[in-house]
Every structure is written in C-alpha cells, then in structure tokens.
C-alpha positions in Angstrom: 104.6 58.2 -60.1 102.2 59.5 -58.0 101.3 63.0 -60.3 100.5 60.8 -62.6 97.9 58.7 -60.5 96.3 62.0 -59.6 95.9 63.3 -62.9 94.1 59.6 -63.9 92.1 60.1 -61.4 91.0 64.0 -61.7 90.3 63.1 -65.5 88.1 60.2 -64.5 86.1 61.7 -61.6 85.3 65.0 -63.4 85.7 64.4 -67.5 89.0 64.5 -69.0 87.3 67.8 -71.2 87.0 69.7 -67.5 90.7 69.4 -66.4 93.8 71.5 -67.1 97.1 70.4 -66.3 99.4 74.0 -65.3 103.8 73.0 -65.6 106.2 74.7 -63.7 109.0 73.0 -65.0 112.3 75.0 -65.7 113.3 73.0 -68.8 111.9 72.6 -72.3 112.8 69.0 -72.5 111.5 68.1 -69.1 108.1 70.0 -69.3 107.6 68.7 -72.6 107.8 65.5 -71.4 105.1 66.5 -68.6 102.8 67.8 -71.2 103.4 64.8 -73.5 102.8 62.6 -70.6 99.4 64.3 -69.6 98.2 64.4 -73.2 99.7 61.1 -75.1 100.1 58.9 -72.5 103.4 58.1 -70.5 106.6 57.8 -72.7 108.6 55.8 -70.4 105.7 53.5 -69.9 106.7 53.6 -66.4 103.7 55.7 -64.7 99.8 54.8 -64.1 99.6 56.8 -67.7 101.6 54.6 -69.7 99.7 53.7 -72.6 97.0 55.8 -71.5 96.0 58.9 -74.0 94.1 61.4 -71.5 94.6 64.2 -74.3 94.3 67.5 -71.6 94.7 70.5 -72.2 98.3 71.7 -70.8 99.3 75.2 -70.2 103.1 76.0 -68.8 103.0 79.3 -66.3 105.4 81.0 -68.5 102.5 81.2 -71.6 101.0 84.2 -72.3 97.7 82.6 -72.1 97.8 81.8 -68.3 100.1 84.9 -67.1 96.5 87.1 -68.1 94.6 85.1 -66.0 96.8 86.3 -63.1 96.5 89.3 -60.9 100.5 91.1 -62.3 101.1 91.7 -58.7 100.9 87.9 -57.8 103.3 87.2 -60.9 105.8 89.4 -60.9 105.9 88.4 -56.9 105.9 84.6 -57.7 107.2 83.7 -61.1 108.6 87.0 -61.8 112.2 86.1 -61.3 112.0 82.4 -63.0 110.6 84.1 -65.9 114.1 86.6 -66.4 116.2 83.4 -66.1 114.6 80.8 -67.6 114.1 79.8 -71.3 110.4 80.9 -72.1 110.3 80.5 -75.6 111.7 76.8 -75.6 109.3 75.8 -73.1 106.2 77.7 -74.6 107.5 76.0 -78.2 107.6 72.8 -76.6 104.4 73.0 -74.5 102.7 74.0 -77.2 103.6 71.5 -79.3 102.2 68.6 -77.8 99.2 70.8 -76.9 98.5 70.9 -80.5 99.5 67.6 -81.2 98.1 65.6 -79.0 95.1 67.8 -76.8 92.0 66.6 -77.6 89.4 69.4 -75.5 91.0 72.8 -76.4 
C-alpha cells in the first residue's frame, strides 16, 4: 500500500508523463498485477490507487528495452542469474499487455 502511495505522489508531483515504473517481480501474474495497478488502477480496490488510472509507463527489468539501457556487466552481476531461472517471456508478455492497453504516455 505504501508503494502505491509513493507512485501516486510521484505522478502528482512530477506529472504522470514524466514517471516510469520499473518492476522486478519474479512471476508473470504478480508483475502483471503491479503493472495494472500503476496503469489502470488497483484491481483489488484495496490501496490508494483503487479507481485511480494513472496510465504510467511500466516496464520489467527483464525486458529488452530496459536491459539495453544497463551496463552489461552490471546487468549480469545484478540480474543475470534471475534472468536464467525466471520465465522472462511470460513476465514480459504480461507487462507489455498492460502497457499496450493502459499506458497513456508511450
């Protein structure tokens, strides 16, 4: 709930068009829920983003767009092992679907 509040405050302070949310969840369903929350609003109606559609840009750390922006040595050191064991295709597909459907600032 606190993270939702921080995201909402950042969008209000800097403008939603200037905020990008970077996720790192290990499961497609969890990452997708987080992506939906920061784009379309909290689907559980339990947090500060319940009914609040921010339309934020959202990416997962495993997506190629993100990976391309990180020094390869740092990426391998910090994320490489996770990338090998997680279902990156499923995670990335879930995030992309939410981004394509709900992001207003692409």
